[in-house]
C-alpha positions as CSV (number, residue, x, y, z in Angstrom):
1,M,31.4,39.0,-25.3
2,D,30.5,41.8,-27.6
3,T,29.0,45.2,-26.6
4,E,25.8,44.4,-28.4
5,C,25.1,41.3,-26.3
6,S,26.0,43.1,-23.1
7,N,23.7,46.0,-24.0
8,K,20.7,43.6,-24.2
9,L,20.8,43.4,-20.5
10,G,21.7,47.1,-20.1
11,F,25.0,46.5,-18.4
12,E,27.7,49.1,-18.6
13,D,30.6,48.9,-21.1
14,G,33.3,46.5,-20.0
15,F,30.9,44.5,-17.8
16,W,31.6,41.2,-19.5
17,N,35.3,41.7,-19.4
18,Q,35.2,42.5,-15.7
19,L,33.6,39.1,-14.9
20,G,37.0,37.5,-15.8
21,E,38.4,39.1,-12.6
22,A,35.3,39.0,-10.4
23,G,35.1,37.1,-7.1
24,P,32.2,34.9,-5.9
25,F,30.3,37.9,-4.4
26,Q,30.5,39.9,-7.6
27,L,29.5,36.9,-9.7
28,T,26.4,36.4,-7.5
29,R,25.6,40.1,-7.8
30,A,25.8,39.8,-11.6
31,L,23.3,36.9,-11.6
32,L,20.9,38.8,-9.4
33,A,21.3,42.0,-11.5
34,A,20.6,40.1,-14.6
35,A,17.5,38.4,-13.1
36,K,16.2,41.8,-12.0
37,R,16.7,43.3,-15.5
38,V,14.8,40.6,-17.2
39,K,12.1,40.6,-14.5
40,S,12.9,37.1,-13.2
41,N,11.5,36.2,-9.8
42,S,14.2,33.8,-8.8
43,V,17.5,32.2,-9.7
44,S,18.6,28.8,-8.6
45,Y,22.2,27.5,-9.1
46,H,22.3,23.7,-8.7
47,F,25.7,21.9,-9.0
48,A,24.7,18.7,-10.7
49,Y,27.7,16.4,-10.4
50,R,25.9,13.5,-12.2
51,F,27.7,11.0,-10.0
52,E,25.2,8.7,-8.3
53,S,27.3,8.7,-5.1
54,L,27.1,12.5,-4.8
55,V,24.1,13.9,-6.6
56,A,21.5,12.8,-4.0
57,R,23.3,14.7,-1.2
58,Q,24.0,18.1,-2.9
59,P,22.1,21.2,-1.8
60,M,20.5,23.7,-4.0
61,T,21.7,27.3,-3.8
62,F,18.7,29.6,-4.1
63,F,19.0,33.3,-5.0
64,S,15.8,35.3,-4.6
65,A,16.0,38.1,-7.1
66,G,16.9,41.4,-5.5
67,R,17.5,39.8,-2.1
68,A,20.4,38.3,-0.2
69,L,22.0,35.0,-1.1
70,S,20.7,32.0,0.8
71,R,21.4,28.3,0.7
72,H,19.0,25.5,1.6
73,N,18.8,21.8,1.3
74,L,16.1,20.3,-0.9
75,A,13.4,18.4,0.8
76,P,14.4,14.7,0.6
77,E,11.5,13.8,-1.6
78,F,12.4,16.5,-4.1
79,V,16.1,15.5,-4.5
80,E,15.8,12.6,-6.8
81,P,13.2,13.9,-9.3
82,I,14.8,17.4,-9.5
83,G,18.2,15.7,-9.9
84,R,16.7,13.7,-12.8
85,C,15.3,16.9,-14.3
86,H,18.7,18.6,-14.2
87,D,20.4,15.5,-15.6
88,F,18.0,15.6,-18.5
89,V,18.8,19.2,-19.2
90,L,22.5,18.5,-19.0
91,Q,22.2,15.5,-21.3
92,K,20.1,17.6,-23.7
93,G,22.9,20.1,-23.8
94,R,20.8,23.2,-24.4
95,P,18.5,25.4,-22.4
96,C,14.8,24.6,-22.1
97,A,11.7,25.8,-20.4
98,L,10.3,23.9,-17.4
99,A,6.5,24.3,-18.2
100,P,6.5,22.0,-21.3
101,M,8.1,19.2,-19.2
102,I,5.5,19.3,-16.4
103,P,2.8,17.1,-18.1
104,A,5.4,14.3,-18.5
105,F,6.4,14.6,-14.8
106,Q,2.7,14.6,-13.8
107,K,2.0,11.3,-15.5
108,V,4.9,9.6,-13.6
109,Q,4.6,11.3,-10.2
110,P,1.4,13.5,-10.0
111,E,1.5,14.2,-6.3
112,L,5.2,14.9,-6.1
113,T,5.0,17.2,-9.1
114,K,2.2,19.1,-7.4
115,L,4.3,19.5,-4.3
116,I,7.3,20.8,-6.2
117,M,5.3,23.2,-8.3
118,A,3.6,24.5,-5.1
119,S,7.0,25.1,-3.7
120,I,8.1,27.0,-6.8
121,N,4.9,29.0,-6.9
122,E,5.6,30.4,-3.4
123,Y,8.3,32.5,-5.1
124,G,5.8,33.7,-7.7
125,V,7.3,31.4,-10.3
126,T,5.2,29.6,-12.9
127,D,7.9,28.7,-15.4
128,E,11.7,28.5,-15.4
129,Y,14.4,28.8,-18.0
130,L,16.8,26.0,-17.3
131,I,20.4,26.6,-18.5
132,P,23.0,23.8,-18.5
133,V,26.5,25.1,-17.8
134,F,29.6,22.9,-18.4
135,G,32.7,23.7,-16.4
136,P,36.2,22.4,-16.2
137,F,37.1,19.4,-14.1
138,G,33.8,17.8,-15.0
139,I,31.9,20.2,-12.7
140,N,28.6,21.0,-14.3
141,A,25.5,22.8,-13.1
142,V,22.0,24.0,-14.1
143,I,21.3,27.7,-13.5
144,S,17.5,28.4,-13.6
145,F,15.7,31.7,-13.9
146,G,12.1,31.7,-12.7
147,F,9.4,33.8,-14.2
148,N,5.8,34.6,-13.4
149,R,4.9,34.1,-17.0
150,P,5.8,31.5,-19.7
151,V,9.4,31.5,-20.9
152,T,8.1,31.9,-24.4
153,E,7.0,35.5,-23.5
154,V,10.5,36.5,-22.5
155,P,12.5,38.2,-25.3
156,K,14.9,35.8,-27.0
157,S,17.6,38.4,-26.7
158,D,17.2,38.4,-22.9
159,L,17.4,34.6,-22.9
160,S,20.5,34.5,-25.0
161,S,22.2,37.0,-22.7
162,L,21.2,34.9,-19.6
163,E,22.8,31.9,-21.3
164,A,26.1,33.8,-21.9
165,L,26.2,35.2,-18.4
166,S,25.4,31.8,-16.8
167,S,28.3,30.1,-18.7
168,I,30.8,32.8,-17.8
169,V,29.8,32.9,-14.1
170,H,29.9,29.1,-13.7
171,N,33.3,28.7,-15.4
172,R,34.7,31.6,-13.3
173,I,33.4,30.1,-10.0
174,V,34.9,26.7,-10.8
175,V,38.2,28.2,-11.7
176,L,38.2,30.2,-8.5
177,Y,37.9,27.0,-6.5
178,R,40.8,25.5,-8.5
179,R,43.1,28.5,-8.3
180,F,44.8,27.7,-5.0
181,A,44.6,23.9,-5.4
182,D,48.4,23.5,-5.3
183,E,48.5,25.4,-2.0
184,I,45.9,23.2,-0.3
185,K,47.6,20.7,2.0
186,L,45.3,18.3,3.8
187,S,46.6,15.6,6.2
188,K,45.7,12.0,5.4
189,R,43.0,12.0,8.1
190,E,41.5,15.3,6.9
191,A,41.4,14.0,3.3
192,D,39.6,10.9,4.6
193,V,37.0,13.0,6.5
194,L,36.5,15.2,3.4
195,H,36.0,12.1,1.3
196,W,33.2,10.9,3.5
197,I,31.7,14.4,3.8
198,S,31.4,14.5,0.0
199,R,29.5,11.2,0.2
200,G,26.9,12.8,2.4
201,K,27.9,10.8,5.5
202,T,26.9,12.3,8.9
203,R,29.3,13.2,11.7
204,S,28.4,9.9,13.5
205,E,28.8,7.8,10.4
206,I,32.2,9.2,9.6
207,A,33.3,8.6,13.2
208,S,32.2,5.0,12.9
209,I,33.8,4.4,9.5
210,L,37.2,5.9,10.6
211,A,37.0,4.5,14.1
212,I,37.5,8.0,15.7
213,K,35.4,10.1,18.1
214,P,32.6,12.3,16.7
215,S,34.3,15.2,18.4
216,S,37.4,14.4,16.4
217,V,35.3,14.5,13.2
218,D,34.3,18.0,14.2
219,T,37.9,19.1,14.7
220,Y,39.0,17.7,11.4
221,T,36.0,19.3,9.7
222,R,36.9,22.8,11.1
223,R,40.5,22.3,9.9
224,I,39.2,21.3,6.4
225,F,37.0,24.4,6.2
226,K,39.8,26.6,7.3
227,K,42.3,25.2,4.8
228,L,39.8,25.2,1.9
229,D,38.5,28.7,2.9
230,V,34.9,27.6,3.0
231,N,32.0,27.6,5.5
232,D,29.9,24.6,4.6
233,K,30.1,21.0,3.5
234,A,28.7,21.6,0.0
235,S,31.4,24.2,-0.7
236,A,34.1,21.9,0.7
237,T,32.9,19.1,-1.6
238,L,32.9,21.4,-4.6
239,K,36.4,22.8,-3.8
240,G,37.7,19.3,-3.1
241,L,36.5,18.1,-6.4
242,A,37.9,21.0,-8.3
243,A,41.2,20.7,-6.5
244,G,41.5,17.0,-7.2
245,I,41.6,16.2,-3.5
246,I,38.5,14.0,-3.7
247,H,37.2,12.1,-6.7
248,P,33.7,11.2,-7.9
249,N,34.4,7.5,-8.3
């Protein structure tokens, strides 16, 4: 990444090169800093696996610009339409604004579109710049920057820099998950539990499938989290996919 591009967001010299060694916290800070500099109200980072067995169960990670990182699950009625929106962006293969797509959504699902837009508007967002990012191991995502104005009013140089940053951050995060893959040793039972976690199965459902006690599922889950160095099921799924421990099919 050249200095001219980095200066468009006002980052110090060497910023882009430093991302190659950054950890998850620094990468998150970079996204938040970029959002603040372009006066974006929000950033969402949605891992879109594009596997029917997984996509409906994945949470959205939401970054409110200038605030701490938080994670929340999408409302059940939002999952499928937002997933289709992200699939469309990934299939399109290039960034796009949300606002021009709203009329088409309204024709198909007017009430649901109204609810989703009301949820977005709570953050002061009226339009989003949706950036598809394609990572190694088939792990793709859509990183969205929300604005209180049309995306067309955002300088093109800022949008280009956001695209470059998003691609670098996503690839770096996926690689970080993969780095210690060879050191991860799960037992057969732990791998089985992780497999069903990735499919969105509940504690009780996993216990029934594997013919074990729910308390045993909890024990295996804690061991999985410790070995993968994660704190939640979504991260465990992502790291398991990146490490080749679990598979989408």
